[in-house]
mmCIF entry with sequence, helices, sheets and N, C-alpha, C, O atoms, coordinates in Angstrom:
data_MODEL
# 
_entry.id   MODEL 
# 
_entity.id                         1 
_entity.type                       polymer 
_entity.pdbx_number_of_molecules   1 
# 
_entity_poly.entity_id                      1 
_entity_poly.type                           'polypeptide(L)' 
_entity_poly.nstd_linkage                   no 
_entity_poly.nstd_monomer                   no 
_entity_poly.pdbx_seq_one_letter_code       MVSAINNGGGFYRTEVYVHEAKMASAKIHNPCVNLSEFQTTVYGTDVYLGFIYS 
_entity_poly.pdbx_seq_one_letter_code_can   MVSAINNGGGFYRTEVYVHEAKMASAKIHNPCVNLSEFQTTVYGTDVYLGFIYS 
_entity_poly.pdbx_strand_id                 A 
# 
loop_
_entity_poly_seq.entity_id 
_entity_poly_seq.num 
_entity_poly_seq.mon_id 
_entity_poly_seq.hetero 
1 1  MET n 
1 2  VAL n 
1 3  SER n 
1 4  ALA n 
1 5  ILE n 
1 6  ASN n 
1 7  ASN n 
1 8  GLY n 
1 9  GLY n 
1 10 GLY n 
1 11 PHE n 
1 12 TYR n 
1 13 ARG n 
1 14 THR n 
1 15 GLU n 
1 16 VAL n 
1 17 TYR n 
1 18 VAL n 
1 19 HIS n 
1 20 GLU n 
1 21 ALA n 
1 22 LYS n 
1 23 MET n 
1 24 ALA n 
1 25 SER n 
1 26 ALA n 
1 27 LYS n 
1 28 ILE n 
1 29 HIS n 
1 30 ASN n 
1 31 PRO n 
1 32 CYS n 
1 33 VAL n 
1 34 ASN n 
1 35 LEU n 
1 36 SER n 
1 37 GLU n 
1 38 PHE n 
1 39 GLN n 
1 40 THR n 
1 41 THR n 
1 42 VAL n 
1 43 TYR n 
1 44 GLY n 
1 45 THR n 
1 46 ASP n 
1 47 VAL n 
1 48 TYR n 
1 49 LEU n 
1 50 GLY n 
1 51 PHE n 
1 52 ILE n 
1 53 TYR n 
1 54 SER n 
# 
_struct_asym.id          A 
_struct_asym.entity_id   1 
# 
loop_
_struct_conf.conf_type_id 
_struct_conf.id 
_struct_conf.pdbx_PDB_helix_id 
_struct_conf.beg_label_comp_id 
_struct_conf.beg_label_asym_id 
_struct_conf.beg_label_seq_id 
_struct_conf.pdbx_beg_PDB_ins_code 
_struct_conf.end_label_comp_id 
_struct_conf.end_label_asym_id 
_struct_conf.end_label_seq_id 
_struct_conf.pdbx_end_PDB_ins_code 
_struct_conf.beg_auth_comp_id 
_struct_conf.beg_auth_asym_id 
_struct_conf.beg_auth_seq_id 
_struct_conf.end_auth_comp_id 
_struct_conf.end_auth_asym_id 
_struct_conf.end_auth_seq_id 
_struct_conf.pdbx_PDB_helix_class 
_struct_conf.details 
_struct_conf.pdbx_PDB_helix_length 
HELX_P HELX_P1 AA1 VAL A 2  ? ASN A 6  ? VAL A 2  ASN A 6  1 ? 5  
HELX_P HELX_P2 AA2 THR A 14 ? MET A 23 ? THR A 14 MET A 23 1 ? 10 
HELX_P HELX_P3 AA3 PHE A 51 ? TYR A 53 ? PHE A 51 TYR A 53 5 ? 3  
# 
_struct_conf_type.id          HELX_P 
_struct_conf_type.criteria    ? 
_struct_conf_type.reference   ? 
# 
_struct_sheet.id               AA1 
_struct_sheet.type             ? 
_struct_sheet.number_strands   3 
_struct_sheet.details          ? 
# 
loop_
_struct_sheet_order.sheet_id 
_struct_sheet_order.range_id_1 
_struct_sheet_order.range_id_2 
_struct_sheet_order.offset 
_struct_sheet_order.sense 
AA1 1 2 ? parallel      
AA1 2 3 ? anti-parallel 
# 
loop_
_struct_sheet_range.sheet_id 
_struct_sheet_range.id 
_struct_sheet_range.beg_label_comp_id 
_struct_sheet_range.beg_label_asym_id 
_struct_sheet_range.beg_label_seq_id 
_struct_sheet_range.pdbx_beg_PDB_ins_code 
_struct_sheet_range.end_label_comp_id 
_struct_sheet_range.end_label_asym_id 
_struct_sheet_range.end_label_seq_id 
_struct_sheet_range.pdbx_end_PDB_ins_code 
_struct_sheet_range.beg_auth_comp_id 
_struct_sheet_range.beg_auth_asym_id 
_struct_sheet_range.beg_auth_seq_id 
_struct_sheet_range.end_auth_comp_id 
_struct_sheet_range.end_auth_asym_id 
_struct_sheet_range.end_auth_seq_id 
AA1 1 LYS A 27 ? HIS A 29 ? LYS A 27 HIS A 29 
AA1 2 ASP A 46 ? TYR A 48 ? ASP A 46 TYR A 48 
AA1 3 THR A 41 ? TYR A 43 ? THR A 41 TYR A 43 
# 
loop_
_atom_site.group_PDB 
_atom_site.id 
_atom_site.type_symbol 
_atom_site.label_atom_id 
_atom_site.label_alt_id 
_atom_site.label_comp_id 
_atom_site.label_asym_id 
_atom_site.label_entity_id 
_atom_site.label_seq_id 
_atom_site.pdbx_PDB_ins_code 
_atom_site.Cartn_x 
_atom_site.Cartn_y 
_atom_site.Cartn_z 
_atom_site.occupancy 
_atom_site.B_iso_or_equiv 
_atom_site.pdbx_formal_charge 
_atom_site.auth_seq_id 
_atom_site.auth_comp_id 
_atom_site.auth_asym_id 
_atom_site.auth_atom_id 
_atom_site.pdbx_PDB_model_num 
ATOM 1   N N  . MET A 1 1  ? -17.176 -7.397  25.485 1.00 0.00 ? 1  MET A N  1 
ATOM 2   C CA . MET A 1 1  ? -17.891 -6.801  24.399 1.00 0.00 ? 1  MET A CA 1 
ATOM 3   C C  . MET A 1 1  ? -19.342 -7.316  24.361 1.00 0.00 ? 1  MET A C  1 
ATOM 4   O O  . MET A 1 1  ? -20.270 -6.544  24.123 1.00 0.00 ? 1  MET A O  1 
ATOM 5   N N  . VAL A 1 2  ? -19.523 -8.594  24.592 1.00 0.00 ? 2  VAL A N  1 
ATOM 6   C CA . VAL A 1 2  ? -20.841 -9.194  24.490 1.00 0.00 ? 2  VAL A CA 1 
ATOM 7   C C  . VAL A 1 2  ? -21.789 -8.631  25.518 1.00 0.00 ? 2  VAL A C  1 
ATOM 8   O O  . VAL A 1 2  ? -22.978 -8.472  25.242 1.00 0.00 ? 2  VAL A O  1 
ATOM 9   N N  . SER A 1 3  ? -21.291 -8.327  26.692 1.00 0.00 ? 3  SER A N  1 
ATOM 10  C CA . SER A 1 3  ? -22.186 -7.759  27.714 1.00 0.00 ? 3  SER A CA 1 
ATOM 11  C C  . SER A 1 3  ? -22.630 -6.391  27.286 1.00 0.00 ? 3  SER A C  1 
ATOM 12  O O  . SER A 1 3  ? -23.778 -6.025  27.535 1.00 0.00 ? 3  SER A O  1 
ATOM 13  N N  . ALA A 1 4  ? -21.762 -5.600  26.640 1.00 0.00 ? 4  ALA A N  1 
ATOM 14  C CA . ALA A 1 4  ? -22.191 -4.294  26.174 1.00 0.00 ? 4  ALA A CA 1 
ATOM 15  C C  . ALA A 1 4  ? -23.160 -4.433  25.000 1.00 0.00 ? 4  ALA A C  1 
ATOM 16  O O  . ALA A 1 4  ? -24.076 -3.621  24.868 1.00 0.00 ? 4  ALA A O  1 
ATOM 17  N N  . ILE A 1 5  ? -22.980 -5.444  24.145 1.00 0.00 ? 5  ILE A N  1 
ATOM 18  C CA . ILE A 1 5  ? -23.911 -5.669  23.060 1.00 0.00 ? 5  ILE A CA 1 
ATOM 19  C C  . ILE A 1 5  ? -25.269 -6.055  23.617 1.00 0.00 ? 5  ILE A C  1 
ATOM 20  O O  . ILE A 1 5  ? -26.291 -5.551  23.152 1.00 0.00 ? 5  ILE A O  1 
ATOM 21  N N  . ASN A 1 6  ? -25.297 -6.929  24.595 1.00 0.00 ? 6  ASN A N  1 
ATOM 22  C CA . ASN A 1 6  ? -26.571 -7.342  25.172 1.00 0.00 ? 6  ASN A CA 1 
ATOM 23  C C  . ASN A 1 6  ? -27.268 -6.233  25.937 1.00 0.00 ? 6  ASN A C  1 
ATOM 24  O O  . ASN A 1 6  ? -28.486 -6.245  26.113 1.00 0.00 ? 6  ASN A O  1 
ATOM 25  N N  . ASN A 1 7  ? -26.473 -5.277  26.388 1.00 0.00 ? 7  ASN A N  1 
ATOM 26  C CA . ASN A 1 7  ? -27.045 -4.147  27.130 1.00 0.00 ? 7  ASN A CA 1 
ATOM 27  C C  . ASN A 1 7  ? -27.640 -3.097  26.196 1.00 0.00 ? 7  ASN A C  1 
ATOM 28  O O  . ASN A 1 7  ? -28.199 -2.100  26.654 1.00 0.00 ? 7  ASN A O  1 
ATOM 29  N N  . GLY A 1 8  ? -27.519 -3.322  24.880 1.00 0.00 ? 8  GLY A N  1 
ATOM 30  C CA . GLY A 1 8  ? -28.036 -2.340  23.935 1.00 0.00 ? 8  GLY A CA 1 
ATOM 31  C C  . GLY A 1 8  ? -27.025 -1.257  23.672 1.00 0.00 ? 8  GLY A C  1 
ATOM 32  O O  . GLY A 1 8  ? -27.377 -0.163  23.233 1.00 0.00 ? 8  GLY A O  1 
ATOM 33  N N  . GLY A 1 9  ? -25.765 -1.554  23.936 1.00 0.00 ? 9  GLY A N  1 
ATOM 34  C CA . GLY A 1 9  ? -24.716 -0.562  23.766 1.00 0.00 ? 9  GLY A CA 1 
ATOM 35  C C  . GLY A 1 9  ? -24.504 0.160   25.086 1.00 0.00 ? 9  GLY A C  1 
ATOM 36  O O  . GLY A 1 9  ? -25.421 0.287   25.898 1.00 0.00 ? 9  GLY A O  1 
ATOM 37  N N  . GLY A 1 10 ? -23.321 0.614   25.278 1.00 0.00 ? 10 GLY A N  1 
ATOM 38  C CA . GLY A 1 10 ? -23.011 1.398   26.489 1.00 0.00 ? 10 GLY A CA 1 
ATOM 39  C C  . GLY A 1 10 ? -22.988 2.858   26.136 1.00 0.00 ? 10 GLY A C  1 
ATOM 40  O O  . GLY A 1 10 ? -24.025 3.450   25.838 1.00 0.00 ? 10 GLY A O  1 
ATOM 41  N N  . PHE A 1 11 ? -21.809 3.445   26.167 1.00 0.00 ? 11 PHE A N  1 
ATOM 42  C CA . PHE A 1 11 ? -21.625 4.846   25.803 1.00 0.00 ? 11 PHE A CA 1 
ATOM 43  C C  . PHE A 1 11 ? -21.804 5.007   24.285 1.00 0.00 ? 11 PHE A C  1 
ATOM 44  O O  . PHE A 1 11 ? -22.331 6.013   23.811 1.00 0.00 ? 11 PHE A O  1 
ATOM 45  N N  . TYR A 1 12 ? -21.347 3.982   23.533 1.00 0.00 ? 12 TYR A N  1 
ATOM 46  C CA . TYR A 1 12 ? -21.428 4.016   22.072 1.00 0.00 ? 12 TYR A CA 1 
ATOM 47  C C  . TYR A 1 12 ? -22.580 3.147   21.602 1.00 0.00 ? 12 TYR A C  1 
ATOM 48  O O  . TYR A 1 12 ? -23.193 2.436   22.399 1.00 0.00 ? 12 TYR A O  1 
ATOM 49  N N  . ARG A 1 13 ? -22.882 3.204   20.289 1.00 0.00 ? 13 ARG A N  1 
ATOM 50  C CA . ARG A 1 13 ? -23.946 2.387   19.733 1.00 0.00 ? 13 ARG A CA 1 
ATOM 51  C C  . ARG A 1 13 ? -23.484 0.923   19.679 1.00 0.00 ? 13 ARG A C  1 
ATOM 52  O O  . ARG A 1 13 ? -22.291 0.645   19.797 1.00 0.00 ? 13 ARG A O  1 
ATOM 53  N N  . THR A 1 14 ? -24.419 -0.002  19.501 1.00 0.00 ? 14 THR A N  1 
ATOM 54  C CA . THR A 1 14 ? -24.134 -1.436  19.497 1.00 0.00 ? 14 THR A CA 1 
ATOM 55  C C  . THR A 1 14 ? -23.195 -1.786  18.350 1.00 0.00 ? 14 THR A C  1 
ATOM 56  O O  . THR A 1 14 ? -22.344 -2.660  18.510 1.00 0.00 ? 14 THR A O  1 
ATOM 57  N N  . GLU A 1 15 ? -23.321 -1.142  17.220 1.00 0.00 ? 15 GLU A N  1 
ATOM 58  C CA . GLU A 1 15 ? -22.458 -1.430  16.070 1.00 0.00 ? 15 GLU A CA 1 
ATOM 59  C C  . GLU A 1 15 ? -20.988 -1.235  16.357 1.00 0.00 ? 15 GLU A C  1 
ATOM 60  O O  . GLU A 1 15 ? -20.141 -1.942  15.812 1.00 0.00 ? 15 GLU A O  1 
ATOM 61  N N  . VAL A 1 16 ? -20.684 -0.275  17.213 1.00 0.00 ? 16 VAL A N  1 
ATOM 62  C CA . VAL A 1 16 ? -19.267 -0.020  17.568 1.00 0.00 ? 16 VAL A CA 1 
ATOM 63  C C  . VAL A 1 16 ? -18.692 -1.197  18.352 1.00 0.00 ? 16 VAL A C  1 
ATOM 64  O O  . VAL A 1 16 ? -17.546 -1.591  18.138 1.00 0.00 ? 16 VAL A O  1 
ATOM 65  N N  . TYR A 1 17 ? -19.484 -1.751  19.251 1.00 0.00 ? 17 TYR A N  1 
ATOM 66  C CA . TYR A 1 17 ? -19.001 -2.895  20.022 1.00 0.00 ? 17 TYR A CA 1 
ATOM 67  C C  . TYR A 1 17 ? -18.849 -4.144  19.165 1.00 0.00 ? 17 TYR A C  1 
ATOM 68  O O  . TYR A 1 17 ? -17.930 -4.933  19.386 1.00 0.00 ? 17 TYR A O  1 
ATOM 69  N N  . VAL A 1 18 ? -19.741 -4.336  18.185 1.00 0.00 ? 18 VAL A N  1 
ATOM 70  C CA . VAL A 1 18 ? -19.594 -5.446  17.257 1.00 0.00 ? 18 VAL A CA 1 
ATOM 71  C C  . VAL A 1 18 ? -18.322 -5.278  16.450 1.00 0.00 ? 18 VAL A C  1 
ATOM 72  O O  . VAL A 1 18 ? -17.596 -6.246  16.225 1.00 0.00 ? 18 VAL A O  1 
ATOM 73  N N  . HIS A 1 19 ? -18.046 -4.062  16.015 1.00 0.00 ? 19 HIS A N  1 
ATOM 74  C CA . HIS A 1 19 ? -16.820 -3.781  15.271 1.00 0.00 ? 19 HIS A CA 1 
ATOM 75  C C  . HIS A 1 19 ? -15.569 -4.045  16.136 1.00 0.00 ? 19 HIS A C  1 
ATOM 76  O O  . HIS A 1 19 ? -14.590 -4.613  15.652 1.00 0.00 ? 19 HIS A O  1 
ATOM 77  N N  . GLU A 1 20 ? -15.604 -3.637  17.393 1.00 0.00 ? 20 GLU A N  1 
ATOM 78  C CA . GLU A 1 20 ? -14.470 -3.856  18.280 1.00 0.00 ? 20 GLU A CA 1 
ATOM 79  C C  . GLU A 1 20 ? -14.283 -5.362  18.534 1.00 0.00 ? 20 GLU A C  1 
ATOM 80  O O  . GLU A 1 20 ? -13.146 -5.813  18.676 1.00 0.00 ? 20 GLU A O  1 
ATOM 81  N N  . ALA A 1 21 ? -15.336 -6.126  18.592 1.00 0.00 ? 21 ALA A N  1 
ATOM 82  C CA . ALA A 1 21 ? -15.174 -7.569  18.750 1.00 0.00 ? 21 ALA A CA 1 
ATOM 83  C C  . ALA A 1 21 ? -14.530 -8.185  17.513 1.00 0.00 ? 21 ALA A C  1 
ATOM 84  O O  . ALA A 1 21 ? -13.731 -9.113  17.632 1.00 0.00 ? 21 ALA A O  1 
ATOM 85  N N  . LYS A 1 22 ? -14.870 -7.677  16.319 1.00 0.00 ? 22 LYS A N  1 
ATOM 86  C CA . LYS A 1 22 ? -14.221 -8.120  15.102 1.00 0.00 ? 22 LYS A CA 1 
ATOM 87  C C  . LYS A 1 22 ? -12.736 -7.794  15.124 1.00 0.00 ? 22 LYS A C  1 
ATOM 88  O O  . LYS A 1 22 ? -11.911 -8.606  14.705 1.00 0.00 ? 22 LYS A O  1 
ATOM 89  N N  . MET A 1 23 ? -12.399 -6.627  15.605 1.00 0.00 ? 23 MET A N  1 
ATOM 90  C CA . MET A 1 23 ? -11.028 -6.183  15.638 1.00 0.00 ? 23 MET A CA 1 
ATOM 91  C C  . MET A 1 23 ? -10.235 -6.983  16.656 1.00 0.00 ? 23 MET A C  1 
ATOM 92  O O  . MET A 1 23 ? -9.012  -7.065  16.542 1.00 0.00 ? 23 MET A O  1 
ATOM 93  N N  . ALA A 1 24 ? -10.879 -7.569  17.634 1.00 0.00 ? 24 ALA A N  1 
ATOM 94  C CA . ALA A 1 24 ? -10.243 -8.397  18.657 1.00 0.00 ? 24 ALA A CA 1 
ATOM 95  C C  . ALA A 1 24 ? -10.184 -9.855  18.207 1.00 0.00 ? 24 ALA A C  1 
ATOM 96  O O  . ALA A 1 24 ? -10.009 -10.756 19.027 1.00 0.00 ? 24 ALA A O  1 
ATOM 97  N N  . SER A 1 25 ? -10.328 -10.081 16.909 1.00 0.00 ? 25 SER A N  1 
ATOM 98  C CA . SER A 1 25 ? -10.228 -11.403 16.235 1.00 0.00 ? 25 SER A CA 1 
ATOM 99  C C  . SER A 1 25 ? -11.357 -12.371 16.670 1.00 0.00 ? 25 SER A C  1 
ATOM 100 O O  . SER A 1 25 ? -11.132 -13.579 16.738 1.00 0.00 ? 25 SER A O  1 
ATOM 101 N N  . ALA A 1 26 ? -12.540 -11.859 16.958 1.00 0.00 ? 26 ALA A N  1 
ATOM 102 C CA . ALA A 1 26 ? -13.649 -12.707 17.201 1.00 0.00 ? 26 ALA A CA 1 
ATOM 103 C C  . ALA A 1 26 ? -14.455 -12.838 15.908 1.00 0.00 ? 26 ALA A C  1 
ATOM 104 O O  . ALA A 1 26 ? -14.590 -11.872 15.157 1.00 0.00 ? 26 ALA A O  1 
ATOM 105 N N  . LYS A 1 27 ? -14.994 -14.045 15.648 1.00 0.00 ? 27 LYS A N  1 
ATOM 106 C CA . LYS A 1 27 ? -15.799 -14.257 14.488 1.00 0.00 ? 27 LYS A CA 1 
ATOM 107 C C  . LYS A 1 27 ? -17.276 -13.908 14.846 1.00 0.00 ? 27 LYS A C  1 
ATOM 108 O O  . LYS A 1 27 ? -17.857 -14.479 15.769 1.00 0.00 ? 27 LYS A O  1 
ATOM 109 N N  . ILE A 1 28 ? -17.829 -12.993 14.116 1.00 0.00 ? 28 ILE A N  1 
ATOM 110 C CA . ILE A 1 28 ? -19.199 -12.568 14.356 1.00 0.00 ? 28 ILE A CA 1 
ATOM 111 C C  . ILE A 1 28 ? -20.133 -13.309 13.406 1.00 0.00 ? 28 ILE A C  1 
ATOM 112 O O  . ILE A 1 28 ? -19.945 -13.278 12.190 1.00 0.00 ? 28 ILE A O  1 
ATOM 113 N N  . HIS A 1 29 ? -21.116 -13.958 13.951 1.00 0.00 ? 29 HIS A N  1 
ATOM 114 C CA . HIS A 1 29 ? -22.080 -14.732 13.157 1.00 0.00 ? 29 HIS A CA 1 
ATOM 115 C C  . HIS A 1 29 ? -23.469 -14.111 13.246 1.00 0.00 ? 29 HIS A C  1 
ATOM 116 O O  . HIS A 1 29 ? -23.846 -13.584 14.293 1.00 0.00 ? 29 HIS A O  1 
ATOM 117 N N  . ASN A 1 30 ? -24.209 -14.166 12.189 1.00 0.00 ? 30 ASN A N  1 
ATOM 118 C CA . ASN A 1 30 ? -25.612 -13.748 12.209 1.00 0.00 ? 30 ASN A CA 1 
ATOM 119 C C  . ASN A 1 30 ? -26.408 -14.661 13.127 1.00 0.00 ? 30 ASN A C  1 
ATOM 120 O O  . ASN A 1 30 ? -25.907 -15.718 13.510 1.00 0.00 ? 30 ASN A O  1 
ATOM 121 N N  . PRO A 1 31 ? -27.630 -14.293 13.493 1.00 0.00 ? 31 PRO A N  1 
ATOM 122 C CA . PRO A 1 31 ? -28.443 -15.163 14.317 1.00 0.00 ? 31 PRO A CA 1 
ATOM 123 C C  . PRO A 1 31 ? -28.602 -16.531 13.658 1.00 0.00 ? 31 PRO A C  1 
ATOM 124 O O  . PRO A 1 31 ? -28.967 -16.622 12.486 1.00 0.00 ? 31 PRO A O  1 
ATOM 125 N N  . CYS A 1 32 ? -28.324 -17.597 14.419 1.00 0.00 ? 32 CYS A N  1 
ATOM 126 C CA . CYS A 1 32 ? -28.341 -18.947 13.932 1.00 0.00 ? 32 CYS A CA 1 
ATOM 127 C C  . CYS A 1 32 ? -29.418 -19.730 14.700 1.00 0.00 ? 32 CYS A C  1 
ATOM 128 O O  . CYS A 1 32 ? -29.492 -19.631 15.925 1.00 0.00 ? 32 CYS A O  1 
ATOM 129 N N  . VAL A 1 33 ? -30.217 -20.474 14.023 1.00 0.00 ? 33 VAL A N  1 
ATOM 130 C CA . VAL A 1 33 ? -31.307 -21.212 14.639 1.00 0.00 ? 33 VAL A CA 1 
ATOM 131 C C  . VAL A 1 33 ? -30.753 -22.247 15.611 1.00 0.00 ? 33 VAL A C  1 
ATOM 132 O O  . VAL A 1 33 ? -31.359 -22.492 16.654 1.00 0.00 ? 33 VAL A O  1 
ATOM 133 N N  . ASN A 1 34 ? -29.619 -22.856 15.292 1.00 0.00 ? 34 ASN A N  1 
ATOM 134 C CA . ASN A 1 34 ? -29.102 -23.926 16.133 1.00 0.00 ? 34 ASN A CA 1 
ATOM 135 C C  . ASN A 1 34 ? -28.254 -23.450 17.309 1.00 0.00 ? 34 ASN A C  1 
ATOM 136 O O  . ASN A 1 34 ? -28.237 -24.104 18.352 1.00 0.00 ? 34 ASN A O  1 
ATOM 137 N N  . LEU A 1 35 ? -27.558 -22.338 17.166 1.00 0.00 ? 35 LEU A N  1 
ATOM 138 C CA . LEU A 1 35 ? -26.626 -21.950 18.218 1.00 0.00 ? 35 LEU A CA 1 
ATOM 139 C C  . LEU A 1 35 ? -26.944 -20.612 18.929 1.00 0.00 ? 35 LEU A C  1 
ATOM 140 O O  . LEU A 1 35 ? -26.403 -20.347 20.003 1.00 0.00 ? 35 LEU A O  1 
ATOM 141 N N  . SER A 1 36 ? -27.787 -19.798 18.356 1.00 0.00 ? 36 SER A N  1 
ATOM 142 C CA . SER A 1 36 ? -28.091 -18.480 18.974 1.00 0.00 ? 36 SER A CA 1 
ATOM 143 C C  . SER A 1 36 ? -29.187 -18.626 20.012 1.00 0.00 ? 36 SER A C  1 
ATOM 144 O O  . SER A 1 36 ? -29.975 -19.572 19.991 1.00 0.00 ? 36 SER A O  1 
ATOM 145 N N  . GLU A 1 37 ? -29.215 -17.673 20.910 1.00 0.00 ? 37 GLU A N  1 
ATOM 146 C CA . GLU A 1 37 ? -30.271 -17.561 21.901 1.00 0.00 ? 37 GLU A CA 1 
ATOM 147 C C  . GLU A 1 37 ? -30.926 -16.199 21.704 1.00 0.00 ? 37 GLU A C  1 
ATOM 148 O O  . GLU A 1 37 ? -30.699 -15.550 20.683 1.00 0.00 ? 37 GLU A O  1 
ATOM 149 N N  . PHE A 1 38 ? -31.722 -15.764 22.649 1.00 0.00 ? 38 PHE A N  1 
ATOM 150 C CA . PHE A 1 38 ? -32.384 -14.474 22.490 1.00 0.00 ? 38 PHE A CA 1 
ATOM 151 C C  . PHE A 1 38 ? -31.349 -13.354 22.529 1.00 0.00 ? 38 PHE A C  1 
ATOM 152 O O  . PHE A 1 38 ? -31.439 -12.409 21.745 1.00 0.00 ? 38 PHE A O  1 
ATOM 153 N N  . GLN A 1 39 ? -30.357 -13.441 23.436 1.00 0.00 ? 39 GLN A N  1 
ATOM 154 C CA . GLN A 1 39 ? -29.318 -12.426 23.495 1.00 0.00 ? 39 GLN A CA 1 
ATOM 155 C C  . GLN A 1 39 ? -28.052 -12.984 22.845 1.00 0.00 ? 39 GLN A C  1 
ATOM 156 O O  . GLN A 1 39 ? -27.976 -14.174 22.539 1.00 0.00 ? 39 GLN A O  1 
ATOM 157 N N  . THR A 1 40 ? -27.079 -12.131 22.642 1.00 0.00 ? 40 THR A N  1 
ATOM 158 C CA . THR A 1 40 ? -25.838 -12.520 22.029 1.00 0.00 ? 40 THR A CA 1 
ATOM 159 C C  . THR A 1 40 ? -25.043 -13.454 22.933 1.00 0.00 ? 40 THR A C  1 
ATOM 160 O O  . THR A 1 40 ? -24.925 -13.229 24.137 1.00 0.00 ? 40 THR A O  1 
ATOM 161 N N  . THR A 1 41 ? -24.498 -14.514 22.319 1.00 0.00 ? 41 THR A N  1 
ATOM 162 C CA . THR A 1 41 ? -23.750 -15.512 23.109 1.00 0.00 ? 41 THR A CA 1 
ATOM 163 C C  . THR A 1 41 ? -22.347 -15.699 22.543 1.00 0.00 ? 41 THR A C  1 
ATOM 164 O O  . THR A 1 41 ? -22.075 -15.368 21.389 1.00 0.00 ? 41 THR A O  1 
ATOM 165 N N  . VAL A 1 42 ? -21.446 -16.249 23.396 1.00 0.00 ? 42 VAL A N  1 
ATOM 166 C CA . VAL A 1 42 ? -20.077 -16.473 23.018 1.00 0.00 ? 42 VAL A CA 1 
ATOM 167 C C  . VAL A 1 42 ? -19.792 -17.968 23.158 1.00 0.00 ? 42 VAL A C  1 
ATOM 168 O O  . VAL A 1 42 ? -20.131 -18.581 24.171 1.00 0.00 ? 42 VAL A O  1 
ATOM 169 N N  . TYR A 1 43 ? -19.161 -18.552 22.125 1.00 0.00 ? 43 TYR A N  1 
ATOM 170 C CA . TYR A 1 43 ? -18.654 -19.911 22.167 1.00 0.00 ? 43 TYR A CA 1 
ATOM 171 C C  . TYR A 1 43 ? -17.207 -19.873 21.738 1.00 0.00 ? 43 TYR A C  1 
ATOM 172 O O  . TYR A 1 43 ? -16.917 -19.877 20.542 1.00 0.00 ? 43 TYR A O  1 
ATOM 173 N N  . GLY A 1 44 ? -16.311 -19.837 22.670 1.00 0.00 ? 44 GLY A N  1 
ATOM 174 C CA . GLY A 1 44 ? -14.883 -19.705 22.338 1.00 0.00 ? 44 GLY A CA 1 
ATOM 175 C C  . GLY A 1 44 ? -14.612 -18.325 21.770 1.00 0.00 ? 44 GLY A C  1 
ATOM 176 O O  . GLY A 1 44 ? -14.824 -17.316 22.444 1.00 0.00 ? 44 GLY A O  1 
ATOM 177 N N  . THR A 1 45 ? -14.147 -18.280 20.536 1.00 0.00 ? 45 THR A N  1 
ATOM 178 C CA . THR A 1 45 ? -13.931 -16.972 19.866 1.00 0.00 ? 45 THR A CA 1 
ATOM 179 C C  . THR A 1 45 ? -15.054 -16.639 18.912 1.00 0.00 ? 45 THR A C  1 
ATOM 180 O O  . THR A 1 45 ? -14.975 -15.644 18.192 1.00 0.00 ? 45 THR A O  1 
ATOM 181 N N  . ASP A 1 46 ? -16.084 -17.438 18.889 1.00 0.00 ? 46 ASP A N  1 
ATOM 182 C CA . ASP A 1 46 ? -17.237 -17.155 18.004 1.00 0.00 ? 46 ASP A CA 1 
ATOM 183 C C  . ASP A 1 46 ? -18.320 -16.419 18.768 1.00 0.00 ? 46 ASP A C  1 
ATOM 184 O O  . ASP A 1 46 ? -18.709 -16.826 19.862 1.00 0.00 ? 46 ASP A O  1 
ATOM 185 N N  . VAL A 1 47 ? -18.799 -15.344 18.191 1.00 0.00 ? 47 VAL A N  1 
ATOM 186 C CA . VAL A 1 47 ? -19.869 -14.547 18.785 1.00 0.00 ? 47 VAL A CA 1 
ATOM 187 C C  . VAL A 1 47 ? -21.093 -14.712 17.903 1.00 0.00 ? 47 VAL A C  1 
ATOM 188 O O  . VAL A 1 47 ? -21.051 -14.396 16.714 1.00 0.00 ? 47 VAL A O  1 
ATOM 189 N N  . TYR A 1 48 ? -22.165 -15.197 18.466 1.00 0.00 ? 48 TYR A N  1 
ATOM 190 C CA . TYR A 1 48 ? -23.422 -15.365 17.740 1.00 0.00 ? 48 TYR A CA 1 
ATOM 191 C C  . TYR A 1 48 ? -24.399 -14.297 18.209 1.00 0.00 ? 48 TYR A C  1 
ATOM 192 O O  . TYR A 1 48 ? -24.787 -14.260 19.377 1.00 0.00 ? 48 TYR A O  1 
ATOM 193 N N  . LEU A 1 49 ? -24.799 -13.410 17.260 1.00 0.00 ? 49 LEU A N  1 
ATOM 194 C CA . LEU A 1 49 ? -25.753 -12.399 17.581 1.00 0.00 ? 49 LEU A CA 1 
ATOM 195 C C  . LEU A 1 49 ? -27.061 -13.034 17.970 1.00 0.00 ? 49 LEU A C  1 
ATOM 196 O O  . LEU A 1 49 ? -27.419 -14.088 17.444 1.00 0.00 ? 49 LEU A O  1 
ATOM 197 N N  . GLY A 1 50 ? -27.780 -12.416 18.881 1.00 0.00 ? 50 GLY A N  1 
ATOM 198 C CA . GLY A 1 50 ? -29.040 -12.967 19.341 1.00 0.00 ? 50 GLY A CA 1 
ATOM 199 C C  . GLY A 1 50 ? -30.185 -12.679 18.409 1.00 0.00 ? 50 GLY A C  1 
ATOM 200 O O  . GLY A 1 50 ? -30.067 -11.870 17.489 1.00 0.00 ? 50 GLY A O  1 
ATOM 201 N N  . PHE A 1 51 ? -31.297 -13.346 18.652 1.00 0.00 ? 51 PHE A N  1 
ATOM 202 C CA . PHE A 1 51 ? -32.483 -13.148 17.835 1.00 0.00 ? 51 PHE A CA 1 
ATOM 203 C C  . PHE A 1 51 ? -33.116 -11.774 18.031 1.00 0.00 ? 51 PHE A C  1 
ATOM 204 O O  . PHE A 1 51 ? -33.997 -11.367 17.273 1.00 0.00 ? 51 PHE A O  1 
ATOM 205 N N  . ILE A 1 52 ? -32.654 -11.073 19.054 1.00 0.00 ? 52 ILE A N  1 
ATOM 206 C CA . ILE A 1 52 ? -33.148 -9.732  19.263 1.00 0.00 ? 52 ILE A CA 1 
ATOM 207 C C  . ILE A 1 52 ? -32.710 -8.808  18.117 1.00 0.00 ? 52 ILE A C  1 
ATOM 208 O O  . ILE A 1 52 ? -33.323 -7.761  17.911 1.00 0.00 ? 52 ILE A O  1 
ATOM 209 N N  . TYR A 1 53 ? -31.664 -9.175  17.371 1.00 0.00 ? 53 TYR A N  1 
ATOM 210 C CA . TYR A 1 53 ? -31.150 -8.352  16.267 1.00 0.00 ? 53 TYR A CA 1 
ATOM 211 C C  . TYR A 1 53 ? -31.592 -8.868  14.916 1.00 0.00 ? 53 TYR A C  1 
ATOM 212 O O  . TYR A 1 53 ? -31.085 -8.383  13.905 1.00 0.00 ? 53 TYR A O  1 
ATOM 213 N N  . SER A 1 54 ? -32.494 -9.809  14.834 1.00 0.00 ? 54 SER A N  1 
ATOM 214 C CA . SER A 1 54 ? -32.962 -10.289 13.530 1.00 0.00 ? 54 SER A CA 1 
ATOM 215 C C  . SER A 1 54 ? -34.256 -9.648  13.138 1.00 0.00 ? 54 SER A C  1 
ATOM 216 O O  . SER A 1 54 ? -34.790 -9.939  12.067 1.00 0.00 ? 54 SER A O  1 
# 
């Protein structure tokens, strides 16, 4: 899911992939100064949205 989010969405919009990641029991976090990077990153089951979305 994260690769599709970083790609700007695939066939569907980015919001759909974020929703699917939530449904797959991943915790979605807003951009965080300490843990986020420019693109969306994964740490275990935590998904940190990138600064590109802030």
